C-alpha positions in Angstrom: 0.0 -170.8 -61.4 2.9 -169.8 -63.6 2.8 -167.7 -66.8 3.7 -169.7 -69.8 5.4 -166.7 -71.5 7.5 -164.1 -69.8 7.5 -160.5 -71.0 10.6 -159.6 -73.0 12.0 -156.2 -72.1 14.5 -154.2 -74.2 14.5 -156.8 -77.0 16.7 -155.7 -79.9 14.6 -155.4 -83.1 16.3 -155.9 -86.4 15.1 -154.2 -89.6 13.8 -157.6 -90.8 11.8 -158.1 -87.6 10.3 -154.7 -87.9 9.5 -155.3 -91.6 7.8 -158.6 -90.7 4.9 -156.6 -89.3 4.1 -155.7 -92.9 2.9 -159.3 -93.2 0.5 -159.3 -90.2 -3.0 -160.2 -91.4 -6.3 -159.5 -89.5 -8.5 -162.4 -88.6 -11.6 -160.4 -87.8 -12.3 -158.8 -91.1 -10.8 -155.4 -90.2 -8.7 -153.4 -92.7 -5.3 -155.0 -93.3 -3.4 -151.6 -93.0 -5.2 -150.7 -89.8 -4.5 -154.1 -88.2 -0.8 -154.2 -89.0 -0.3 -150.6 -87.9 -2.1 -151.2 -84.6 -0.2 -154.4 -84.0 3.1 -152.6 -84.6 2.1 -149.8 -82.2 1.1 -152.4 -79.6 4.4 -154.3 -80.0 7.1 -151.9 -80.6 9.1 -149.2 -78.8 8.8 -145.8 -80.4 12.1 -145.9 -82.2 11.1 -149.3 -83.8 7.7 -148.0 -84.6 9.2 -145.0 -86.4 11.2 -147.3 -88.6 8.1 -149.4 -89.2 6.0 -146.4 -90.2 8.8 -145.5 -92.7 8.6 -149.1 -94.2 4.8 -148.9 -94.1 4.6 -145.7 -96.0 7.2 -146.8 -98.5 5.1 -149.9 -99.2 2.2 -147.6 -100.2 0.1 -148.3 -97.1 -2.5 -146.0 -95.7 -1.7 -144.3 -92.4 -5.3 -142.9 -92.3 -7.0 -146.3 -92.6 -9.8 -146.9 -90.1 -11.1 -149.6 -87.8 -14.6 -151.0 -88.2 -15.9 -148.2 -85.9 -14.2 -145.4 -88.0 -11.2 -144.6 -85.8 -7.6 -144.3 -87.1 -4.6 -145.6 -85.2 -3.7 -142.0 -84.5 -7.2 -141.5 -82.9 -6.5 -144.5 -80.6 -2.9 -143.7 -79.8 -3.9 -140.1 -78.9 -6.0 -141.4 -76.1 -3.2 -143.3 -74.4 -1.2 -141.9 -71.6 2.1 -142.8 -73.2 1.0 -142.5 -76.8 2.2 -138.9 -77.5 5.6 -140.0 -79.1 3.8 -142.5 -81.3 1.2 -139.9 -82.3 4.0 -137.6 -83.4 5.5 -140.4 -85.5 2.1 -141.0 -87.1 1.6 -137.3 -87.8 5.1 -137.0 -89.3 4.5 -140.0 -91.5 1.2 -138.6 -92.7 2.8 -135.5 -94.1 5.3 -137.3 -96.3 
């Protein structure tokens, strides 16, 4: 069996592509800010995520928003083996 979608590595993200994540909507009733921030983290390299966090904050969004179980994206990222760079980006964004 063949995968129907191949993983794209080292894709170049334009500012418009990064900004497009500000339009991501949840389908499970979770908080909109939480959902778009988590999806950006899951989809972007750290440099692109840093740009996204800048757009996110400038749009008046909440970096401390929580999931249904009360965790922030920083809480989740902090548990991931390769999440430290993303955690630092979130911490820096929170002190703006």
